[in-house]
Backbone as numpy.savetxt, mean C-alpha at the origin, in Angstrom:
# Nx Ny Nz CAx CAy CAz Cx Cy Cz
20.55 -4.77 -39.35 21.48 -5.84 -39.00 22.39 -5.43 -37.86
22.76 -4.13 -37.86 23.65 -3.66 -36.81 22.98 -3.76 -35.45
21.63 -3.50 -35.40 20.91 -3.60 -34.13 20.98 -5.02 -33.59
20.80 -6.03 -34.49 20.89 -7.42 -34.07 22.28 -7.73 -33.57
23.31 -7.22 -34.29 24.68 -7.46 -33.84 24.92 -6.85 -32.47
24.38 -5.64 -32.23 24.53 -5.01 -30.92 23.86 -5.85 -29.84
22.68 -6.39 -30.14 21.97 -7.21 -29.16 22.74 -8.48 -28.86
23.36 -9.06 -29.91 24.14 -10.28 -29.71 25.33 -10.04 -28.80
25.81 -8.81 -28.78 27.00 -8.52 -27.97 26.66 -8.28 -26.50
25.35 -8.24 -26.17 24.92 -7.96 -24.80 24.60 -9.27 -24.09
25.11 -9.40 -22.88 24.75 -10.53 -22.02 23.37 -10.24 -21.42
22.34 -10.92 -21.92 20.98 -10.63 -21.47 20.75 -11.01 -20.01
21.65 -11.80 -19.44 21.56 -12.08 -18.00 21.71 -10.81 -17.18
22.37 -9.80 -17.76 22.53 -8.54 -17.04 21.19 -7.86 -16.82
20.24 -8.07 -17.72 18.91 -7.49 -17.53 18.21 -8.12 -16.34
18.42 -9.41 -16.13 17.86 -10.08 -14.96 18.47 -9.50 -13.69
19.77 -9.24 -13.74 20.46 -8.64 -12.60 19.90 -7.25 -12.30
19.73 -6.44 -13.34 19.21 -5.09 -13.15 17.78 -5.13 -12.60
16.98 -6.05 -13.09 15.61 -6.21 -12.59 15.62 -6.52 -11.10
16.51 -7.40 -10.66 16.60 -7.76 -9.24 17.10 -6.59 -8.41
18.08 -5.86 -8.91 18.61 -4.71 -8.18 17.56 -3.61 -8.03
16.78 -3.39 -9.07 15.72 -2.38 -8.98 14.64 -2.81 -7.99
14.37 -4.08 -7.92 13.34 -4.58 -7.01 13.81 -4.54 -5.56
15.06 -4.93 -5.32 15.55 -5.06 -3.95 16.22 -3.80 -3.42
16.86 -3.04 -4.32 17.63 -1.85 -3.93 18.62 -2.18 -2.81
19.20 -3.36 -2.91 20.17 -3.83 -1.91 20.98 -4.93 -2.58
22.30 -4.80 -2.54 23.16 -5.72 -3.29 23.03 -7.15 -2.79
23.09 -7.35 -1.46 23.06 -8.71 -0.91 21.71 -9.37 -1.17
20.62 -8.61 -0.99 19.30 -9.21 -1.22 19.08 -9.54 -2.69
19.57 -8.68 -3.57 19.45 -8.98 -5.00 20.25 -10.23 -5.35
21.43 -10.37 -4.75 22.25 -11.56 -4.99 21.53 -12.82 -4.50
20.95 -12.73 -3.29 20.23 -13.88 -2.74 19.03 -14.23 -3.60
18.37 -13.22 -4.14 17.19 -13.45 -4.98 17.55 -14.26 -6.21
18.76 -14.05 -6.75 19.19 -14.74 -7.96 20.14 -15.90 -7.67
20.30 -16.23 -6.38 21.22 -17.30 -5.99 22.64 -17.05 -6.50
23.06 -15.79 -6.39 24.41 -15.40 -6.78 25.20 -15.02 -5.53
26.51 -15.07 -5.65 27.34 -14.55 -4.57 27.36 -13.02 -4.65
27.68 -12.38 -3.54 27.73 -10.92 -3.55 28.84 -10.39 -4.47
30.04 -11.00 -4.50 31.05 -10.53 -5.46 30.59 -10.65 -6.91
29.87 -11.74 -7.23 29.37 -11.90 -8.60 28.35 -10.83 -8.93
27.49 -10.48 -7.96 26.51 -9.42 -8.18 27.21 -8.08 -8.37
28.24 -7.81 -7.57 28.99 -6.56 -7.71 29.65 -6.47 -9.08
30.20 -7.58 -9.54 30.83 -7.61 -10.86 29.79 -7.35 -11.96
28.61 -7.96 -11.82 27.55 -7.76 -12.82 27.08 -6.31 -12.82
27.00 -5.69 -11.65 26.62 -4.28 -11.58 27.66 -3.41 -12.27
28.92 -3.74 -12.09 29.98 -3.00 -12.78 29.84 -3.10 -14.29
29.51 -4.28 -14.78 29.31 -4.45 -16.22 28.10 -3.66 -16.71
27.04 -3.63 -15.91 25.86 -2.85 -16.27 26.18 -1.37 -16.36
26.95 -0.88 -15.40 27.33 0.54 -15.40 28.13 0.88 -16.65
29.02 -0.02 -17.02 29.84 0.20 -18.21 28.96 0.15 -19.47
28.05 -0.81 -19.51 27.18 -0.98 -20.68 26.26 0.23 -20.88
25.71 0.74 -19.80 24.70 1.80 -19.89 25.28 3.19 -19.69
26.55 3.26 -19.31 27.18 4.57 -19.15 26.57 5.40 -18.04
26.17 4.73 -16.95 25.52 5.43 -15.84 25.81 4.66 -14.56
25.96 5.34 -13.42 26.20 4.63 -12.16 25.03 3.73 -11.74
23.82 4.07 -12.18 22.59 3.30 -11.95 22.10 3.34 -10.50
23.00 3.22 -9.53 22.60 3.25 -8.12 23.63 4.05 -7.32
23.15 4.71 -6.26 24.05 5.37 -5.32 23.68 4.91 -3.91
24.69 4.76 -3.08 24.46 4.26 -1.73 24.02 5.40 -0.81
22.98 5.12 -0.02 22.49 6.10 0.95 21.73 5.37 2.05
22.18 5.54 3.29 21.52 4.95 4.47 21.31 3.44 4.31
22.34 2.76 3.84 22.27 1.31 3.72 21.49 0.80 2.53
20.99 1.72 1.69 20.23 1.33 0.51 20.98 1.73 -0.75
20.63 1.10 -1.85 21.13 1.49 -3.16 20.00 2.19 -3.88
20.04 3.51 -3.91 18.96 4.28 -4.52 19.20 4.42 -6.01
18.19 4.14 -6.83 18.37 4.21 -8.29 18.55 5.64 -8.78
19.38 5.80 -9.79 19.54 7.09 -10.45 18.34 7.34 -11.36
18.28 8.53 -11.93 17.20 8.84 -12.86 17.21 7.90 -14.06
18.40 7.56 -14.51 18.51 6.63 -15.64 17.94 5.26 -15.27
18.26 4.78 -14.06 17.75 3.48 -13.62 16.23 3.52 -13.46
15.71 4.62 -12.91 14.27 4.74 -12.75 13.55 4.75 -14.09
14.18 5.39 -15.07 13.58 5.42 -16.41 13.53 4.03 -17.03
14.47 3.18 -16.65 14.51 1.82 -17.19 13.57 0.87 -16.46
13.15 1.22 -15.24 12.44 0.28 -14.37 11.17 -0.26 -15.01
10.31 0.62 -15.47 9.02 0.16 -15.99 9.17 -0.64 -17.28
9.89 -0.14 -18.30 10.02 -0.96 -19.52 10.74 -2.28 -19.26
11.69 -2.29 -18.32 12.38 -3.53 -18.02 11.43 -4.53 -17.36
10.62 -4.07 -16.40 9.66 -4.95 -15.75 8.67 -5.53 -16.75
8.20 -4.69 -17.67 7.27 -5.16 -18.70 7.93 -6.17 -19.62
9.19 -5.90 -20.00 9.90 -6.83 -20.88 10.12 -8.17 -20.19
10.49 -8.14 -18.91 10.72 -9.38 -18.18 9.42 -10.18 -18.06
8.31 -9.49 -17.83 7.02 -10.17 -17.73 6.65 -10.84 -19.05
6.92 -10.15 -20.17 6.62 -10.73 -21.48 7.50 -11.94 -21.76
8.76 -11.86 -21.39 9.66 -13.00 -21.59 9.19 -14.20 -20.79
8.78 -13.96 -19.52 8.31 -15.06 -18.69 7.04 -15.68 -19.26
6.16 -14.84 -19.83 4.93 -15.38 -20.41 5.23 -16.22 -21.65
6.25 -15.83 -22.42 6.64 -16.60 -23.60 7.20 -17.96 -23.19
7.98 -17.97 -22.12 8.61 -19.20 -21.68 7.66 -20.11 -20.91
6.48 -19.58 -20.58 5.52 -20.40 -19.85 5.45 -19.99 -18.40
4.34 -20.30 -17.74 4.15 -19.90 -16.35 5.17 -20.57 -15.44
5.66 -19.79 -14.50 6.57 -20.34 -13.51 5.89 -20.30 -12.15
6.29 -21.17 -11.28 5.70 -21.17 -9.95 6.48 -20.27 -9.00
5.94 -20.11 -7.81 6.63 -19.37 -6.77 6.81 -20.30 -5.59
8.04 -20.45 -5.15 8.35 -21.31 -4.02 8.43 -20.45 -2.77
7.45 -20.53 -1.86 7.48 -19.69 -0.67 8.62 -20.03 0.28
9.30 -21.15 0.03 10.44 -21.49 0.88 11.66 -20.64 0.55
11.64 -19.95 -0.58 12.77 -19.10 -0.96 12.69 -17.76 -0.24
13.79 -17.03 -0.27 13.80 -15.67 0.27 13.24 -14.72 -0.77
12.40 -13.81 -0.33 11.79 -12.85 -1.26 11.39 -11.61 -0.47
11.53 -10.46 -1.09 11.15 -9.19 -0.46 9.97 -8.60 -1.20
8.92 -8.27 -0.47 7.77 -7.55 -1.02 7.72 -6.16 -0.41
7.47 -5.18 -1.26 7.34 -3.80 -0.79 5.88 -3.37 -0.92
5.27 -3.04 0.22 3.86 -2.69 0.27 3.71 -1.30 0.89
2.69 -0.59 0.47 2.35 0.70 1.07 0.92 0.65 1.59
0.73 1.17 2.79 -0.62 1.21 3.38 -0.59 2.17 4.56
-1.77 2.62 4.98 -1.88 3.45 6.16 -1.86 2.56 7.40
-1.88 3.18 8.58 -1.92 2.38 9.80 -3.27 1.66 9.93
-4.31 2.18 9.28 -5.60 1.46 9.23 -5.40 0.12 8.52
-4.79 0.14 7.34 -4.53 -1.09 6.61 -3.60 -2.02 7.35
-2.57 -1.44 7.99 -1.63 -2.26 8.74 -2.32 -2.98 9.89
-3.21 -2.28 10.58 -3.92 -2.91 11.68 -4.85 -4.02 11.23
-5.48 -3.83 10.08 -6.37 -4.86 9.53 -5.62 -6.10 9.08
-4.48 -5.87 8.45 -3.83 -6.93 7.69 -2.64 -7.59 8.37
-1.74 -6.79 8.92 -0.42 -7.31 9.28 -0.42 -8.35 10.40
-1.21 -8.21 11.46 -1.14 -9.25 12.49 -1.41 -10.65 11.94
-2.50 -10.80 11.20 -2.82 -12.11 10.63 -1.87 -12.53 9.54
-1.46 -11.57 8.70 -0.57 -11.92 7.58 0.79 -12.37 8.09
1.33 -11.70 9.09 2.66 -12.09 9.58 2.61 -13.46 10.26
1.50 -13.78 10.91 1.38 -15.13 11.47 1.45 -16.17 10.36
0.75 -15.92 9.26 0.77 -16.85 8.13 2.18 -16.95 7.54
2.82 -15.81 7.32 4.12 -15.82 6.67 5.18 -16.48 7.54
5.16 -16.21 8.83 6.18 -16.82 9.70 5.99 -18.33 9.77
4.76 -18.78 9.58 4.48 -20.22 9.61 4.77 -20.88 8.27
4.34 -20.24 7.18 4.43 -20.86 5.86 5.68 -20.49 5.09
6.18 -19.28 5.30 7.25 -18.77 4.44 8.17 -17.84 5.24
8.95 -18.39 6.16 9.79 -17.53 7.01 10.88 -16.78 6.26
11.13 -17.14 5.01 12.12 -16.41 4.22 11.57 -15.15 3.56
10.27 -14.92 3.69 9.64 -13.75 3.08 9.85 -12.53 3.97
10.22 -11.42 3.36 10.38 -10.15 4.09 9.39 -9.13 3.51
8.67 -8.46 4.40 7.78 -7.38 4.00 8.38 -6.05 4.42
8.40 -5.10 3.50 8.81 -3.73 3.82 7.58 -2.85 3.62
7.08 -2.27 4.72 5.85 -1.50 4.70 6.18 -0.01 4.81
5.60 0.78 3.93 5.75 2.23 3.99 4.37 2.88 3.91
4.32 4.15 4.30 3.06 4.90 4.25 3.25 6.12 3.37
2.35 6.29 2.42 2.44 7.41 1.47 1.05 7.99 1.23
1.03 9.12 0.56 -0.24 9.64 0.07 -0.78 8.71 -1.02
-2.05 8.85 -1.33 -2.65 8.03 -2.39 -1.92 8.22 -3.71
-1.58 9.47 -4.03 -0.90 9.75 -5.29 0.47 9.08 -5.34
1.19 9.10 -4.22 2.51 8.48 -4.18 2.41 6.96 -4.28
1.36 6.37 -3.70 1.17 4.93 -3.81 0.91 4.53 -5.26
0.06 5.29 -5.94 -0.22 5.00 -7.35 1.05 5.11 -8.17
1.85 6.15 -7.90 3.11 6.33 -8.64 4.07 5.18 -8.36
4.15 4.74 -7.10 5.07 3.65 -6.75 4.70 2.33 -7.39
3.40 2.02 -7.42 2.96 0.79 -8.09 3.20 0.89 -9.59
2.99 2.07 -10.14 3.18 2.25 -11.58 4.63 2.07 -11.99
5.57 2.66 -11.22 6.98 2.58 -11.62 7.69 1.34 -11.09
6.99 0.51 -10.32 7.57 -0.74 -9.87 8.32 -0.67 -8.56
8.40 0.49 -7.92 9.07 0.57 -6.63 8.21 -0.02 -5.51
6.91 -0.19 -5.76 6.01 -0.87 -4.84 5.41 -2.09 -5.53
5.32 -3.19 -4.81 4.63 -4.37 -5.34 3.12 -4.23 -5.21
2.69 -3.71 -4.08 1.26 -3.56 -3.79 1.03 -2.29 -3.01
-0.12 -1.68 -3.20 -0.58 -0.61 -2.33 -1.97 -0.99 -1.85
-2.23 -0.77 -0.59 -3.52 -1.13 -0.02 -4.19 0.12 0.53
-5.45 0.33 0.13 -6.16 1.53 0.56 -7.43 1.70 -0.25
-7.86 2.96 -0.35 -9.06 3.31 -1.10 -8.64 4.06 -2.35
-9.00 3.53 -3.51 -8.57 4.10 -4.79 -9.80 4.26 -5.69
-10.46 5.41 -5.64 -11.69 5.60 -6.44 -11.45 5.51 -7.93
-10.32 6.01 -8.38 -10.01 5.98 -9.82 -8.52 5.73 -9.97
-8.17 4.78 -10.82 -6.75 4.46 -11.01 -6.44 4.49 -12.50
-5.18 4.78 -12.86 -4.81 4.79 -14.27 -4.95 3.42 -14.91
-5.07 3.40 -16.21 -5.29 2.16 -16.96 -4.23 1.09 -16.72
-2.94 1.44 -16.51 -1.95 0.38 -16.30 -2.09 -0.36 -14.97
-2.99 0.10 -14.10 -3.12 -0.50 -12.78 -4.46 -1.22 -12.64
-4.50 -2.18 -11.71 -5.73 -2.91 -11.40 -5.85 -3.00 -9.89
-7.08 -3.21 -9.42 -7.28 -3.35 -7.99 -8.25 -4.48 -7.69
-8.07 -5.10 -6.52 -8.95 -6.16 -6.05 -9.55 -5.73 -4.72
-10.86 -5.79 -4.61 -11.54 -5.43 -3.37 -11.26 -6.47 -2.29
-10.84 -6.01 -1.13 -10.57 -6.90 0.00 -11.74 -6.93 0.98
-12.24 -5.76 1.35 -13.40 -5.68 2.23 -13.99 -4.28 2.16
-15.19 -4.12 2.72 -15.82 -2.81 2.82 -16.03 -2.46 4.29
-15.85 -1.21 4.60 -16.05 -0.70 5.96 -17.10 0.40 5.91
-17.50 0.90 7.07 -18.49 1.97 7.09 -18.02 3.07 8.04
-18.52 4.27 7.81 -18.17 5.41 8.65 -19.05 5.45 9.90
-18.43 5.84 11.02 -19.16 6.12 12.26 -18.61 7.41 12.85
-19.39 8.01 13.74 -18.96 9.21 14.45 -18.56 8.82 15.87
-17.46 9.37 16.33 -16.95 9.08 17.67 -16.90 10.37 18.47
-17.48 10.35 19.67 -17.50 11.53 20.54 -17.11 11.11 21.95
-16.67 12.10 22.73 -16.38 11.85 24.14 -17.70 11.75 24.91
-17.85 10.68 25.68 -19.11 10.43 26.38 -19.44 11.53 27.38
-18.43 12.10 28.02 -18.68 13.12 29.03 -19.03 14.47 28.41
-18.34 14.83 27.33 -18.56 16.14 26.74 -19.79 16.18 25.83
-20.11 15.06 25.24 -21.24 15.04 24.30 -21.99 13.72 24.48
-22.85 13.63 25.50 -23.53 12.37 25.78 -24.39 11.93 24.61
-24.64 10.62 24.49 -25.43 10.11 23.37 -26.81 10.75 23.30
-27.24 11.06 22.11 -28.56 11.63 21.89 -29.56 10.50 21.68
-30.82 10.69 22.09 -31.81 9.60 21.98 -31.92 9.02 20.58
-31.84 9.88 19.58 -31.98 9.42 18.20 -30.65 9.41 17.45
-29.55 9.34 18.20 -28.24 9.36 17.56 -27.80 10.78 17.24
-26.75 10.89 16.48 -26.21 12.18 16.08 -27.19 12.90 15.15
-27.46 14.17 15.42 -28.35 14.95 14.56 -27.53 15.79 13.59
-28.16 16.18 12.51 -27.49 17.06 11.54 -27.05 18.36 12.21
-27.91 18.89 13.07 -27.60 20.17 13.71 -26.38 20.05 14.60
-26.32 18.96 15.39 -25.16 18.77 16.27 -23.89 18.55 15.45
-24.02 17.79 14.39 -22.86 17.53 13.53 -22.35 18.83 12.91
-23.26 19.64 12.41 -22.88 20.87 11.72 -22.27 21.89 12.69
-22.76 21.92 13.93 -22.30 22.91 14.89 -20.97 22.54 15.54
-20.59 21.28 15.46 -19.42 20.80 16.20 -18.11 21.10 15.48
-17.03 21.04 16.25 -15.68 21.02 15.69 -15.30 19.57 15.44
-14.48 19.34 14.41 -14.20 17.98 13.97 -12.71 17.68 13.94
-12.39 16.39 14.14 -11.05 15.87 13.87 -11.12 15.10 12.56
-10.07 15.22 11.76 -10.09 14.68 10.40 -8.81 13.89 10.16
-8.94 12.66 9.65 -7.78 11.83 9.33 -7.46 11.97 7.85
-6.24 12.41 7.56 -5.78 12.56 6.17 -4.26 12.43 6.17
-3.73 11.62 5.26 -2.30 11.32 5.27 -1.46 12.57 5.09
-1.85 13.45 4.19 -1.05 14.65 3.95 -1.88 15.92 4.12
-2.89 15.87 4.98 -3.66 17.06 5.26 -4.62 17.46 4.17
-4.87 16.56 3.21 -5.75 16.93 2.10 -7.21 16.87 2.54
-8.06 17.63 1.86 -9.48 17.65 2.17 -10.29 17.22 0.95
-9.80 16.24 0.23 -10.51 15.76 -0.96 -10.77 14.26 -0.83
-10.88 13.78 0.41 -11.19 12.38 0.61 -12.65 12.11 0.25
-12.99 10.82 0.14 -14.37 10.47 -0.18 -15.31 10.98 0.91
-14.85 10.95 2.16 -15.67 11.46 3.25 -15.96 12.94 3.08
-14.94 13.73 2.76 -15.14 15.17 2.59 -16.11 15.46 1.45
-15.95 14.75 0.34 -16.83 14.99 -0.80 -18.28 14.65 -0.44
-18.47 13.55 0.31 -19.82 13.17 0.70 -20.42 14.18 1.68
-19.61 14.64 2.63 -20.10 15.61 3.61 -20.41 16.95 2.95
-19.55 17.36 2.02 -19.80 18.62 1.31 -21.12 18.57 0.56
-21.43 17.40 0.00 -22.68 17.26 -0.75 -23.90 17.28 0.17
-23.69 16.89 1.45 -24.81 16.84 2.38 -25.10 18.19 3.02
-24.10 18.76 3.68 -24.33 19.96 4.47 -23.23 21.01 4.32
-22.39 20.87 3.33 -21.31 21.84 3.19 -20.12 21.46 4.05
-19.03 22.22 3.95 -17.81 21.87 4.67 -17.99 21.91 6.19
-17.22 21.06 6.88 -17.21 21.05 8.34 -16.21 22.08 8.87
-16.33 22.38 10.16 -15.27 23.13 10.85 -14.29 22.10 11.41
-13.12 22.01 10.81 -12.12 21.02 11.21 -11.10 21.70 12.11
-10.99 21.20 13.34 -10.06 21.77 14.31 -8.74 21.00 14.36
-8.73 19.77 13.86 -7.52 18.94 13.91 -7.47 18.06 12.67
-6.31 18.07 12.01 -6.03 17.14 10.91 -4.81 16.33 11.30
-4.91 15.01 11.26 -3.76 14.16 11.59 -3.76 12.95 10.66
-2.57 12.32 10.47 -2.49 11.25 9.47 -2.69 9.84 10.01
-2.96 9.69 11.31 -2.93 8.36 11.92 -4.32 7.93 12.38
-4.86 6.90 11.75 -6.16 6.36 12.13 -6.14 5.83 13.57
-5.06 5.17 13.94 -5.00 4.55 15.26 -4.91 5.55 16.39
-4.26 6.69 16.15 -4.10 7.70 17.19 -5.34 8.58 17.31
-6.05 8.79 16.21 -7.17 9.75 16.20 -8.18 9.52 17.33
-8.64 8.28 17.60 -9.61 8.11 18.68 -9.05 8.48 20.05
-7.72 8.38 20.22 -7.13 8.70 21.51 -7.12 10.20 21.79
-7.33 11.01 20.75 -7.33 12.46 20.90 -8.70 12.96 21.38
-9.74 12.19 21.18 -11.11 12.66 21.42 -11.47 12.80 22.90
-11.05 11.88 23.80 -11.44 12.03 25.21 -11.02 13.38 25.78
-11.94 14.00 26.51 -11.66 15.29 27.12 -11.86 16.47 26.19
-12.39 16.23 24.98 -12.64 17.31 24.02 -14.09 17.26 23.55
-14.49 18.31 22.84 -15.83 18.34 22.24 -15.80 17.97 20.76
-14.70 17.37 20.30 -14.54 17.06 18.88 -15.38 15.86 18.46
-15.78 15.87 17.20 -16.39 14.70 16.57 -15.38 14.13 15.58
-15.16 12.84 15.66 -14.27 12.14 14.73 -15.11 11.20 13.89
-15.05 11.33 12.58 -15.77 10.44 11.67 -14.74 9.55 10.98
-14.78 8.25 11.30 -13.75 7.32 10.83 -14.37 5.99 10.44
-13.53 5.14 9.83 -13.94 3.77 9.52 -14.13 2.98 10.81
-15.21 2.22 10.89 -15.51 1.48 12.13 -14.41 0.51 12.49
-13.80 -0.12 11.52 -12.77 -1.11 11.83 -11.47 -0.48 12.31
-11.35 0.83 12.25 -10.16 1.49 12.79 -10.25 1.65 14.30
-11.43 1.38 14.88 -11.65 1.55 16.31 -11.50 0.23 17.04
-11.02 0.26 18.27 -11.01 -0.97 19.07 -12.44 -1.38 19.41
-12.63 -2.64 19.80 -13.97 -3.12 20.13 -14.53 -2.38 21.34
-13.67 -2.09 22.31 -14.09 -1.33 23.49 -13.54 0.08 23.35
-14.42 1.06 23.31 -14.00 2.43 23.02 -14.21 3.36 24.21
-14.48 2.84 25.40 -14.65 3.69 26.58 -13.41 4.57 26.76
-13.58 5.88 27.03 -14.79 6.63 27.38 -15.47 7.29 26.18
-15.42 6.66 25.04 -16.01 7.25 23.84 -17.38 6.62 23.55
-18.15 7.32 22.76 -19.43 6.81 22.27 -19.38 6.77 20.75
-19.81 5.66 20.18 -19.87 5.51 18.73 -21.31 5.74 18.28
-21.49 6.68 17.36 -22.82 7.04 16.86 -22.87 6.91 15.35
-24.06 6.65 14.85 -24.25 6.64 13.40 -24.22 8.07 12.87
-23.64 8.30 11.71 -23.69 9.64 11.11 -25.14 10.05 10.86
-25.43 11.35 10.88 -26.81 11.81 10.72 -27.31 11.80 9.28
-26.50 11.31 8.36 -26.91 11.21 6.95 -26.16 10.04 6.33
-26.66 9.51 5.22 -26.00 8.35 4.60 -24.63 8.72 4.04
-23.67 7.84 4.27 -22.32 8.01 3.73 -21.95 6.74 2.97
-21.11 6.86 1.94 -20.74 5.67 1.15 -19.91 4.69 1.97
-19.98 3.43 1.60 -19.10 2.44 2.20 -17.66 2.72 1.78
-16.73 2.18 2.54 -15.30 2.40 2.30 -14.74 1.13 1.66
-14.40 1.14 0.38 -13.85 -0.05 -0.28 -12.34 -0.13 -0.08
-11.90 -1.08 0.72 -10.47 -1.27 0.99 -9.93 -2.29 -0.01
-8.98 -1.86 -0.84 -8.55 -2.68 -1.99 -7.04 -2.83 -2.04
-6.60 -3.81 -2.81 -5.18 -4.01 -3.13 -4.95 -3.54 -4.56
-3.95 -2.69 -4.73 -3.64 -2.10 -6.03 -2.31 -2.64 -6.54
-2.27 -3.04 -7.82 -1.04 -3.57 -8.41 -1.01 -3.23 -9.89
0.15 -3.42 -10.49 0.31 -3.14 -11.92 -0.27 -4.29 -12.75
-1.04 -3.95 -13.78 -1.64 -4.98 -14.64 -0.58 -5.88 -15.27
0.57 -5.30 -15.56 1.62 -6.10 -16.19 2.10 -7.23 -15.28
1.78 -7.13 -13.98 2.21 -8.16 -13.04 1.04 -9.06 -12.61
-0.05 -8.99 -13.34 -1.24 -9.76 -12.96 -0.93 -11.26 -12.84
-0.04 -11.77 -13.70 0.28 -13.19 -13.68 1.57 -13.50 -12.92
2.14 -12.52 -12.25 3.38 -12.73 -11.50 3.11 -13.74 -10.38
3.78 -14.91 -10.40 3.47 -15.95 -9.41 3.68 -15.49 -7.97
4.75 -14.73 -7.72 5.01 -14.27 -6.36 3.92 -13.32 -5.88
3.52 -12.41 -6.75 2.48 -11.45 -6.37 1.14 -12.16 -6.16
0.80 -13.11 -7.03 -0.45 -13.84 -6.86 -0.44 -14.63 -5.55
0.71 -15.19 -5.21 0.83 -15.94 -3.96 0.55 -15.03 -2.77
1.17 -13.84 -2.77 0.97 -12.91 -1.66 -0.48 -12.43 -1.60
-1.07 -12.10 -2.75 -2.46 -11.65 -2.78 -3.41 -12.71 -2.23
-3.13 -13.97 -2.54 -3.98 -15.05 -2.03 -3.93 -15.09 -0.51
-2.74 -14.89 0.07 -2.62 -14.88 1.54 -3.33 -13.68 2.13
-3.24 -12.54 1.46 -3.92 -11.34 1.94 -5.43 -11.56 1.95
-5.96 -12.13 0.86 -7.40 -12.42 0.81 -7.79 -13.39 1.93
-6.97 -14.40 2.18 -7.27 -15.36 3.24 -7.36 -14.67 4.60
-6.46 -13.72 4.83 -6.40 -13.05 6.13 -7.60 -12.13 6.34
-7.98 -11.38 5.31 -9.05 -10.39 5.50 -10.44 -10.98 5.29
-10.53 -12.18 4.71 -11.85 -12.74 4.39 -12.75 -12.88 5.61
-12.25 -13.38 6.77 -13.15 -13.46 7.93 -13.70 -12.09 8.34
-12.87 -11.06 8.28 -13.33 -9.71 8.62 -14.31 -9.20 7.57
-14.05 -9.53 6.30 -14.92 -9.05 5.22 -16.33 -9.60 5.35
-16.46 -10.80 5.92 -17.77 -11.43 6.05 -18.56 -10.92 7.25
-17.89 -10.15 8.12 -18.55 -9.63 9.31 -18.84 -8.15 9.14
-20.03 -7.74 9.49 -20.38 -6.32 9.48 -19.95 -5.74 10.82
-19.05 -4.75 10.84 -18.59 -4.22 12.11 -19.74 -3.59 12.89
-19.82 -3.80 14.21 -20.94 -3.28 15.01 -20.92 -1.77 15.10
């Protein structure tokens, strides 16, 4: 009975406030999200701090960064809010409102998605704000799991049970060489040439456990890698004037690659599944479903085309 009495003494609207603050990490944006004034949001945060006995957020570089206590509350609070919304019935998402989405992707994903997506958003929903960050695969999975990220876009061979992914498109690997230093071979790239060459390798944090590395190791053993860099878009610009071979996703390359030559790899490599990753608990979240639908619309024309 005492537990019920304690619950009765709590203003449950404060949980909605905390949920918004954790999502936005910004007082004014959280207030706008809930149609509250900034002084009212500040007052609610003060009540939350008193209730939970913790500062909950600290200011740094214009952001309100959550404390360890707030981070520990993030996932159970998000799950509880989702369950409450499901009990009350499905709600819609009005794209005319202001809303912030936090997404993580590499520059490969940004190049595929953002030009078309921003055109759609500026036309259909100018109040929507996207915050894009780049992380390792492990950090993206952690961010989606704890709720600090709404979506992560990339290649995720295995994900924990609380997460789900939707395939957006598939890409294929090609080899890129400098036309002057390594002219095209009559039958394409040979195993011998590939094995003897020095390579450039794209990896966000310098790791060598990508799907490409595993496939190459199974074919001919490890490569001699002379350069590791995290940027798909910059990697092709490094190749001219060198004897390096770059093996990358075809869609990361511009249509015109002069003075480079694009060659087929000398052995079969798996396709690259580019997917959107999100928390299963948010599968029915109207805002997230709305954004995912726009993302699918943007990438669908590319998904139907096989890159040359």
